[in-house]
C-alpha positions as CSV (number, residue, x, y, z in Angstrom):
1,I,13.4,-53.6,-36.6
2,F,17.1,-53.5,-37.6
3,F,16.9,-49.8,-38.4
4,L,15.4,-49.0,-35.0
5,F,17.9,-51.2,-33.1
6,F,20.8,-49.6,-35.1
7,L,19.5,-46.1,-34.2
8,Q,19.4,-46.9,-30.6
9,I,23.0,-48.2,-30.7
10,E,24.1,-45.0,-32.5
11,C,22.3,-42.9,-30.0
12,L,23.9,-44.7,-27.1
13,F,27.3,-44.2,-28.8
14,F,26.8,-40.5,-29.3
15,D,25.5,-40.0,-25.7
16,L,28.4,-41.8,-24.2
17,T,30.8,-40.0,-26.3
18,C,29.5,-36.7,-24.7
19,I,28.9,-37.9,-21.1
20,G,31.2,-41.0,-20.6
21,Q,33.9,-39.2,-18.8
22,D,31.5,-37.6,-16.4
23,M,29.7,-40.9,-15.9
24,E,33.0,-42.5,-15.1
25,L,33.6,-39.9,-12.3
26,Q,30.1,-39.5,-11.0
27,L,28.4,-42.9,-11.6
28,P,31.0,-45.4,-12.1
29,Q,28.9,-48.5,-11.1
30,Q,26.0,-47.6,-13.6
31,L,28.6,-47.0,-16.3
32,E,30.4,-50.4,-15.5
33,L,26.9,-52.1,-15.7
34,L,26.1,-50.4,-18.9
35,L,29.4,-51.3,-20.5
36,S,29.1,-54.9,-19.3
37,L,25.8,-55.0,-21.1
38,V,27.4,-53.5,-24.2
39,R,30.2,-56.2,-24.1
40,D,27.5,-58.9,-23.7
41,A,25.6,-57.5,-26.6
42,F,28.7,-57.5,-28.8
43,L,29.6,-61.0,-27.9
44,N,26.1,-62.3,-28.4
45,A,25.6,-60.4,-31.7
46,S,27.5,-62.6,-34.0
47,D,24.6,-62.9,-36.4
48,A,23.8,-59.1,-36.2
49,A,24.6,-56.6,-38.9
50,P,28.3,-55.6,-39.1
51,A,27.4,-52.0,-38.6
52,I,25.9,-52.8,-35.1
53,R,28.8,-54.9,-34.1
54,R,31.2,-52.3,-35.2
55,T,29.5,-49.6,-33.2
56,L,29.4,-51.7,-30.2
57,L,33.1,-52.5,-30.5
58,Q,33.9,-48.9,-31.0
59,L,32.0,-48.0,-27.9
60,I,33.9,-50.6,-25.9
61,E,37.3,-49.2,-27.3
62,L,36.2,-45.7,-26.6
63,Q,35.7,-46.4,-22.9
64,A,38.9,-48.4,-22.8
65,S,40.9,-45.4,-24.2
66,H,39.4,-43.0,-21.6
67,W,36.8,-41.5,-24.1
68,Q,39.4,-40.4,-26.7
69,L,40.2,-42.8,-29.4
70,P,43.7,-42.7,-30.8
71,G,44.1,-41.4,-34.4
72,N,44.8,-44.9,-35.9
73,T,41.6,-46.3,-34.3
74,V,39.5,-43.4,-35.7
75,L,40.9,-44.1,-39.1
76,Y,39.9,-47.8,-38.7
77,Y,36.3,-46.8,-38.0
78,Y,36.2,-43.9,-40.4
79,P,38.5,-44.6,-43.3
80,S,37.3,-41.9,-45.3
81,A,38.8,-39.4,-42.9
82,K,42.2,-40.0,-44.2
């Protein structure tokens, strides 16, 4: 079950990486609802695997930075990219 949930979170992350900006312009209310659910999931996932919490947090930060993470944030999530 963990693996399936993790895959769903990863798919959501990659989908929003691709279409988040467009959703912000064309479907702002739906995106706001979706991200409020993501925030709730992050806040309520204290016992979830660190990988799931990290991906949820990254998604929140991605939206907050207008769909382009700053370099230092990318290095935080992907330290092997140095």
